[in-house]
N, C-alpha and C positions, 0 to 999 in steps of 0.2 A: 312618435318614430320606433322602430324596432332597433333595440340596441345588445348585443351580445358582450359584456364583460366578462372578457378572460383574466384570470390571476393565479397567482401560487400562494396566496391565502386570503382570509376574510373571516372577521371576529363574527360570531362567536364560534365558529369552528374550527378555525387553526389560525393563531397569530403570533408572529415575531417582533411587531413593531409597526410603524404608522402607516402603512401600507395595507395592514389587516383592517384598521377603522375606516381607512378613506374605502375601500372595496366594499365594505358593509353601509355606509351609511350615504355615499353619493348614488347607488342606485336606487336607495328608499326617496330621497330627495326628488331625482329624476321622474320616479315613477307618481311622485305627488303630482309632478308639472304636466303629466299625462302622456309620458314615452311608457313605452312596454319594453323594461329591463330585465335580462335574466341573466343570472351568473353560472359562469363553469370554473369548475376546481377540478384538482386531481384528487384521486379518491384516496386520500391517505388514512390509514387506519383511524386514527381521531375522528377524524370528519366522518366516516362510516358511523361510528359509535355514538354521533351526537346529533343523526338525522333521524327521521322517521319516512315511514312511505313511501318507501323506496320504490323505483317501478323500472324494470329493465326495458330500454326501449330498442336497441339492436346491437348489433357486434361489427366490427371492422379489423380486418387485417392489414395492420401497418408497419415499416420497417422501422428497426432499432438499427441497433450498433453488431452487424454481420448476424441479425437473426429479426424474423417477423413476428411481431407481438399481434396476439388475441385480445383486441381494445372493446373493453365493453360499456356501452354508454347507457348511464343510470340518470333518470330523473328524481329528486327528492323533496320533500315538502321543507317550505322556507315562510314565513308569513310575510315577511318584509319584501319580498319579489315576486308576491304575486303565485307564490307557490311553484314558482320555476328556479329550481337549482340542479343544474346537470353535472354530472362528476365522471371524470373519465377515469376509467376503473382498469388498472393493469398491475396486479397484486405483484409482480415477480419486480415491478420498480416504485410502487408506492407503499404496499402494506408492509409497513415497520414504523417500529415505535420510535417516538421521540420529534426533534424537530426536522422540519420539510428540508431542509437544505444540508446539515451537519449532522456527523455521529458524536456520540454521547460523548468520544475524547476529544470533540471541538473540530476535526477536521471536516473539511466539505465530503459530503458521500462521493466517493469515485469515480458514481457512474451517474453523476449530475448532467453531463451533456445528454446522455441518452435521454435521462427521464424528461427533460425539458424539451427536447427534441420531438419526442414522440405526442408529448400533451400538447407540443404545439400543432403538430400533424393533425390530431385529433380534430382539434377547434378550427382549424382550417377546414376540416371536411363537414364539421359539424353548418359552419356559416355557408356552405352550400346547399345545406339540409338537413334537418335532424330527424332521424327515423321515426317513422307513425304519426308526424307532425305535419302540416304547413305552414309552419311556423317560418321567416325567414329574416334575418336582421339585414337592414339600412348598414346598418356601422357596425364593427367592430372593436371594442376598445380594449387594449391589452396594456397591459402595467409591468412594468420593469423585465429586465433581460430576460427572465423565465419564461416570458410569452414573446418576445425579442422576433422569433423564426416565423411567428404566424404571421405577419403582414407579409413576410416574403414567400410563402408558402402561398398566399393569396394572391400575389402579384403574378401568380402564373395562370389564375383562375379567368375565367371570361364567361360571362359576364360575373363580376363577384362584387361584394358589398365595399364599401369604404372604410378606411382603416384608421385610428386613432392609437397612439403610441404614447403613453405616459413614463416620465423617466422621474421614479420618487427619489432616488438617490444615485447619482452619477458614478459616486464611488466604488459600486457593487456591478459588474461591467458584462459576468457571463463569458468569462475569456477560457477558451479551451485553444487545444491542439489540433495542427492539421491532421494528425494520424485522425483523431475523433472525428474532423470534417469527413474525412474519406472513408471510415468505417461506418459512419451515420447516411452514407449513399446520397449528404447533398449535392445539388446539382456543381459540376463543375464550375460552369459560367459564374458562379457565385465567388469563387476564390480571385477576387481580385480589390485591391485598394478600393475600387471602386463601391465595392458593394461590402461582404463580411471579413474579408481577409484582414488583420489589425496586429499589426508588429508581429508576423511569422506565425501568429496562429488565428483563431476564428472568435470575432464576439457576437453575442448574441443581443448585446445591447444595440451595438451599430445596424445589427441587420434591421431593429427595430426604427433606428432613425431612419434610416436610408431608404427602407421601402414604404414605410407608413404614409400614409396621404397626409395627414396632420400630426405633428409631434408636440408634445406639452410636457411643464414641468410642473411643479406644485406652488409655485408663488413667479410673479412676475421679477423679482430682482434676481433669484436662482435663474430665472431664464436667461439674463444678460449676464449673469456671474460666469456661467459653464462654457460661455465663447471666450472665457480669458485663458492663459498658460495658467495663472495662477489656482483658478478652479475646476478646469476643463479636463483633468486626468488622460491628456493628451487626445481627447477627443474634439478638441476646440475648434479645428481645422473643419470637421466633419461638421459640428454644429454652425459654424459661420456659415457653411455651405448651403444649409437650412432656409436660410433667409426667412420670409413671411411664414415659411411653414412650421415653424418654432415658436409657440407661445407659452406664457406664464399663467395658469390660473390657482389662484389662492385656495389652500383647502381650507375646509369649515370644520367646526367640533360638533358634537352630538350634543342638540343642548339639553335631552332629557336625561343623557346620563350625568352628564356635567354641568348640575342646576343646584346653586348655593339653596334655593326656595326649598326643594323638594329632596335633598341631598341625604338618605338614611343613615349615613356615616357620620353625620354631623351632630352635635349636642345641641344646638339651636340654628335653625333654617332662618334666612335673611333673605332680603331682597331690597335694592334700591328703589325699585318701584311703589312696593307695598310695606314699606319701612314705616307707614302712618296705622296699617291695619295691624300690625303687629309688632315683637321686639324691633325698636328701630336696629339697623345692620351694623352700624359701630358697638352698639354694646354687645350683638350678638357673635360679632365677629371677635370681639374679646373674650366672648366666654368660650370660644372653640380653641383662641390662642390659649387660655389659660389651662383646657383640659389638656390641652397637645402636650403644654410643658409639664404638667404633671405626669401624663403618660409617659412621657420620655424622661422625666426626672431631671430636667434641666431647672430647677428649683433655686431661688438665690434668697439671701439673707434677708433683701429688701422684697419689695412687692413685685413678683416675676412679672407680671404682664407688662410694665413699665420699661421694660428692656426690649429693644426692637429685637425681633425674632426673623432670620432669615431661612430659608429653605433652596434645596435642590433634588430636582428627582430626573435621574437620567441613566443612560449607560457609562458607566466610568472609563470612557477611553479618551484619548489625545483631541478626537473630532470635539466632544463636548466641553473643551477647555477646563477638564479637573483638575490640573498643572496650574491653571492660573488661580483656582481656588485655594489649593494646597500651599502654593507660594506667598499668597497674603494673610491666611488663616493668621497667622502668630503677629503680622503688625496689626490687623484689623480687631483681635483681640485684646493687646496693647494700649489702642489709643480709643476705642470705644468700647460701651457696655452689650454689646451686641452679641447675641448667642444664635447658634446655627445647628439645623438639622439637615444631613443628609442619606437620602434614600435611593439604592443603585447597587448593581453591580459590573462586572467587567473585566479589565485590565487587573491581574494580580497584583501588580507592582501598586496599582492605585489602592485599590482595597487595603493592602496591607499598608501603606504610606497613610491612609485615611482611618483606620483601628488606633495605629499609633498616636496620632494625633487625637483622637477622642478620648487616649488613656492619658494623654496628657493635659488635656484639658476638658475634665469630666464634667466642669460645672458651666463651661459654655457650648460646648459640641457633643452632639448624637449622631452617631453613622449606623445607619441599618443596612447592611451587605445581603441585597436580595431586592425581591421586589413585594409588593403589599399593597393592594388597589385600596383598602381601608385606609392604611397609612397615606396613601398618596392624597384623597381625599380631603383627610383631617389637615395634611401639609399645607394644601392649597387654602383652604379656607383659615387656618390658623395663623399662619405667617403672614409677617407685617411686608417682605419682601420674597422676590423670588429670583434666583441667582440663575442665568442662562449664558453663560459666556462662550458660545461655542466657535470654533472656529471656520465652519461655515454649518450651514443648516436650511438647506432644499425648502423646508415650511415650518416645521416644528408646529407642535402641539401644546405642549407645557406652558408656553407661553400665553397661549388662550384661553388655557383654563386658568390660568393666574388671572388675566384680565377678568376673566366671567367672575369670579371669587373675589374681585375687589382686594387681588397680592400683586402691585406694581412691579413687572419684571424687570431686572438689570441685565440687557443684551449686549453683545456684541452688533455692530451695526452688518448684519450680512442676512443673505436668502431673506424667507420668509419672517425672520425678526425684525428686520428692516421695514418689511412692507405691514406690520402689526403694532410697532411700538411705535409711539410718539415720546421723542426726549422732551420731559420736563424744562426748557428752556424758560426763561424770563416769560418772552413772549408767548409761549404754548403755554404756560400755566396764567397768564392774563386772559388769553380768548377760549380759554377752558377745553385745548384739544388734547392736550399732554395728559399720558396715561402709564407711562414709565420711563425708565433711566436706559440711555445709549451711550455707550463709548465706543471709539474708533479705532483703537490700537490694539492689538491682540497680546496685551501683556499684562501682569500681575497688576503693577501700578495703577493701570489705566482701570482695571476692574476694581481696583480698593478706592481710586478716585470718584467713581461714578457710585460706588455704595457710601461713602462720604455727604457726597452731594444729597441723595437720598434722604440719609440721615439727617441733614439739616431741615429737610423741608417735614421728614416726619415729625420734628421738633414745635413745627406749626400746624397743630390740629385742624385748624380751618382748612388751609391751602392743602392738608393731607388729604382732609374728608374729599375734598373737590377732586382731587386725582383720580381717589379711589373710585368715587362715583363717575368719571370720566371713563375709567377703564370697565365698570362693570355695566354701561349703556352701551359698550360697541357691539355694531351686528356682527356675529362671530359663527351663525349657523352656517347650513349648505344652500340655502335659497339663493343667493346671491350669483356663487359659484354654479351652483347648478344651472341658473340661466344662461351661463357663457359657456358652459358644455352643450347646453341645448344649442346655441347662435353657432357653435363650431361645427356639431353635427349637418346643422341645417346648410351650412356652408360648403 
């Protein structure tokens, strides 16, 4: 089938989170299954600087906010997408430095409503026919609120391709004012609770849900959770009304980038399958741990690798349960010999609190404010446990990286975490299905209790090795999920 992917970001061109990873990896997996997937992105300054082979296909004049924009359609080179990457070039909207959604001061770009409405109009126009080509999509697959108006615009076209809309995180809803709605010359009949009106404004996310032929989220559990008031962000009624139109398909991970057998960030590579042909994975993982401890200077008077090493990588925000970690660290250090490394950035209050804790416990805690791809890989390989106590997690990737690297995750039972981590209960350990540790109460005491359960098993090498080997043998790539998307497209 011919599939047009529409998104506001994609690795390696521009990325702010998991959306960029999915929009990079899923089309590659679908192409390998025989589909013809083409990707369209806004022509941000950073994207134009990172591509080659630019070819101008044509121009459209499309309405914006009280102005008509001259929109240029470009084709660029991209190996993973059979050389088909399309860019929507509107310099007044996209030719600016930095983050695609927010200004350097942290505030949303004030013209985001116009930027992504014009982008959506252009994508809908492309779905009817790309200048200079005879290629037409059977399905247009849209991602998150920035493309929510694409299914809406296409609903007015006859004939038209089918549309799939994927919600990567319901917390970001693309909510704008009625004045924006009017200035953007959107159809007046859309201003209704049955369509895009949402609590006095209009929501591009809601538009995607209402107008798309199928709506997906990035894990089965999250698809169920967002239909409840606790996780629904006031959209639960809309989502419940979707019925069978809503489904959850678990994300995969890039098995080439995140592969302990070939990862050049590690001091020793390892694989549970090839342990007999190379350094046994247990010794290799120990070598990575020792190197990481030395690098971050968490050495101790006794043999440093004997103390369990805990890791956390993520945004330092409430969603990620950072406060659960800070609240239980003193008790963890008082009652166990564990040490910990934290990598991330976010809320300035969390950054300050963690820095203060690192100063208080210099031999037990290392905090790196910011992000380092190199250090992230070393943490996944060198740690014994990975903490991911998110309050909600649509899918999550780090717990899957941890499984891949034989670092059992400690997670809250929510979203994609619930779908990927099997708690190390006595029964799960016995039948060799356990791959991590799960707690059900979003509280620091529950997190600490789960960590202590893990450390009890950590002291039993045979049981611990089996747990890690089960984790490393999980099927975490995109093939299974790509097959499910294929079935959805064909449906």
